[in-house]
N, C-alpha and C positions, 0 to 999 in steps of 0.2 A: 498353341494354348497348352498342350500337354506338357511341354518342356517347362513352361512357366509354373505349372502346378507342381512338377517334380522339384524345381528349384525352390519353390515356396515351402514345400514339405521339409526339405533338407535344411534350408536356412532358418525356417521357423522352429524346427527342433533345436537347432544350435542356439537361436536367440532365447528360447525357453530355458535351455540348459545354462545359459549365461545368467539368467535371472535366478535360477535355482542355486548356482554356484555363489552368487552374491548373498543369498539368504542363509547359506550354510555357515555354521559357526567354526568350521574347520576347512582348510584348503582341500579342494577336490577339483580336478580338471573338468572344465565344461565339455570338452570333447568326449571324455569318457561318459559323462552324464548323458550327452546326446546319443551316444551309441547305445547306452542302456535303455533310454526312452524309445529309440527306434526298435530295439529288440522287443521290448514290451508291446509296442504297437503292432509289430509284425506277428508276434505270438497270439495276441488277442484278435488278430485279423481286422483291426481298425484300419491299418494301412496294408495294402497288398503289395507284393514284390513288384508287380507291373506298374504301380504308382511311382516307383523310384528307380526302376531298372536302368533306363537310359542315362539319367543323371549320374547314377552310381558307376555305371560302366565308363562314362566320360571321365569322372574324377579318378577312377582307378587307372584308366588308360594314360592319364597325364600326371600320375603321381610323382614321377621323377622330377617334374618341374617345381614341385612344392619343396624339394630338398635343395634347390640351387641357392636360395637366400641363406639357408642354414650353413651350407658348405662354404659360402663366401664369408659369412660372419665368423666361421670357425677359424679362418686364417688370421683374424685379429687377435686370437688367443693362443698362438703357437707357443709362446714362452710359457704359458700356464700348462699347456699340454706337455711340453718338454720337462718342466719341473715335476710333474706328477705322472710321468710315463709309466713308472713301475706300478703305481696304484691302478692306473687305467688298464694296463696289461693284465694285472692280477684279476681285476673285476671282470674283464672280458673272458679270460680263461675259465674262471670259476663259474660265471653265469652260463657260458657255453656248455660246460660239462654238466651242470645242473639241468639245463634245458634238454640236453640229449638224454640224460637219465630219466627225467620225468616223462619225456616223449616215449622212450622205450617201455617204461613201466605202464603207461597209458595204453600203448598198443597191445602189450601182453594181457592186460586186464580186459580190454575190449575183446580180444581174441578168445579168452577164456569164457567171458560172458556169452559170446555168440555160440561157442561150442556147447555150453550148457543149455542154451535156448534150443539149439538144433537137437540135442539129446532128449530134451523134454518133449519136443514136438513129435518124436518118433514113437 
């Protein structure tokens, strides 16, 4: 019964986010909406982590299987990828460098904030 409750919570949130997506006047992914709804419910303690832990662990443990259809479908568009390889490569390099830079900046900022907090506590 517990696993049915967890499945119900996860898929219920996704169904609700599909309804919200349909009502929005602009495109916004339902999966992102459901993650935001779950975050809000967890922060407000409406849903506890134990309510969804097993189902979330199962989905994360089998995440690679969700990418198989995408990978197979990708093979249908090899010619498109080949035609736009330079643009894809540029986007990958730029986004990787930006991600590294933002991560490094965030770590430095967090470290400084923790040092200030420790200094203030003394």
